[in-house]
N, C-alpha and C positions, 0 to 999 in steps of 0.2 A: 171388546177385544176378540180377535179371531182365535178360537181354540186351535192349538198346534198338535200335529201328529207326532208320535215318537220318531225321532230322527233315525234313519237306518244306519247301520254300521258301514255300509258300502260308500266309498268316496271316489266316484269316477273322476278321472282326469282326462286329458286329451286322448282321444281314442278314435279309431276307424276300423270298421269291420263290415263284412258282406254276408248276406243270406241269399240262398237260392230258393226260388219259389217253385213248388211242385203241385200239380193238380192230378190226382189219380196216378201219381208216380211219374208224370210227364212234365217236362220243363214248362214253366208258366211265367218266367220272368226272373228279375233279380232285385235285390234291395240293398242299398248302400247307407250305412250309418256313419255319422261323424258327431263327436262330442268334444266340446272345448269350453273352458271358462271364459266369461266375457263380462266385464263391468259388474262384478259382484253377483253373477248368475251363472248357471250351467246351461249352455245352448246345445240342443240336440237337433240335428237335421237328418231326416229320413227321406231318401229318394227311392221310390218304387217304380221300376219300369216293367210293366206287364208285357207279355209276349208269348211266343210258343203257341200253346193251345188256347191262349186267351187273346182277345183283341189288343193290339199295341196301344198302350196308354201310359202316361206318366202322371204320378201323383207325388207331390212334395209336401212333407209335413215338417213344421219347425216348432219346437217347444222351448220356451225360456223358463227355467226352473229355479226354485229357491236352492241355493248351493248346499244347504245342510239338510233340509227336509225333503228335497227332491219333489216338491209339489209344484203345480203349475202357476206361473205368473202370466204367461201369454202363450197362446197356441194359434197357429195359422195353417191352413191347408189349401192347396191349389195345384196348378199344373206346373209351377215354377217359372212361368213366363210372364203371365199377367198378374194383377193384384190378386191376393188370396180370395177365394170365393167363400171361405168360412174362417172366422176369427173369434176367439174368446180372450178377454182380458180380465184378470183378477187383480183389481187395484186395492191394495191394503189401505192406502191413504184415504181414498174416497169411500171405502167400504162397499164397493159395487162390483158386480159381475156384468160385463158388457159383451153381448153376443152380436156379431155382424154376419149376415148371410146375404150376399149380393148387396142390394141397396137397403135391405131391411136391418133395423137395429133395435135391440131391446136391452133393458137393464134390470137387474135384480139385486137385492141386498147380498153382500158377501158375509156370511155368518160362520163359515168353516173353511178349512183348507180344501182345495179341489185338485183333481188330477185331470190330465188330458190323455188321449190314447197313447202318446209317446212317453210322457212322464210316468204313467202307471207301469210301463214295462221296465223303465230304468229303476223305479222305486222297488219293484219286485226283486231286482237283482240283490238288494241288500236286506230283504225281509227274511229273518231267521227266527225259528221257534214259534211262529204264530200258526195256529191251526185254522183260524178264521179271522178275516178282517173285512171291514166294510169301508169303502172309500166313496167319496162324493165326486161325481163328474157333472159337467154342465147338463147332461141329459137325465141325471138321476143317480141313485146309489148303485154301486157294483159290489157284489159279494165275492171275496177272494177266499177260496177253499183250498187248503193244503191237502194234497193227495200223498199216498205213500211214495217214498223216494224210489227212483228208477234209474235207468241208464240210457243215455243216447249214444249209441255206438259203444265205445269203451269207457265213456266218461260218466261218472256218477252225477245224477241230476235231481234237483228238487222239482216237483211237479205241482202245478196250480190249475184249478178250474175257475173260470170267471163267469159269473151269472149276473144278469141275463146275457144271452149271447152264446154261451157254451164254448168259449174259446179256451184252449189249453196252452200253458206256458211252461217250458222246461228250462231251468236255469242251472248252470254248472255249479256243483257243490263247492268246489275249491276256487280260490281267487284265480282269475279276476271275475268270477261269477258271470260268465258269458251267457247270452241268450242262445241256447243250443237248438231249440225247436219251438216253433209257434204253429198252432193249428186253429184256423178260423173257419167256421161253417159259412158257406156262401150258397147262392142259388145254383151255382155250377157244381157244388160238392165241397169237400173239405180242402181248403187251400192251406198248404204247409209252407213254412219258411224254415229252412235248415241251414246251419252253419257248416262250412267245410271242416272236416276233421283235421286236426293238426298233423302235419307231415312227420312221420317217424323217421329218425335218422337211420340211414341205410348202413348196415355193417360193412366195414371195410373188407374188401376182398384181398385175400393173401396172394401176393404175387408168386407165381411159380418160378422156382429157380431153374435156370437152364441146366440140363444134365451134362 
């Protein structure tokens, strides 16, 4: 039997949001997220369109997650046009992890819950009170370290450091626990993904009475 992780308190429903990509403070593309329940699972689709200071390129990631644990059941990554060039399937019934990359395929025993790059971020939105956590991904273990709370703009945020890789994740403290800022080291420098701040209601202007 596969050991289960503690279920997060966060229960995402149908949702759609956008992040802006920045490299050295300059526009580097956009990222569109959609989440929706489907056939007893939570489906997250992330479309990243690089551009600006980066070469124009599209990457589409799709994660099928356990609806309660938010761990990965299936993950695919590609350009959104042809068949995914990378896939992982976590089959509880057969007890196998299947990895496909191009025409190559490999299997391994499924002995614990796994995350993929998308499910990990969704799961972090509901992680509260943990100073450290270790999660299993297809490529190995990832250490999640809680950092002191901070703020992104005017919004209080929980901060996490992911190792290896050195990525930072900033999650809104209050519901709906949005992903406010992501920082990923790359060969070009630190690539940031930031959410647009909520628009503040403009105060109504008093009409001047005619004298």
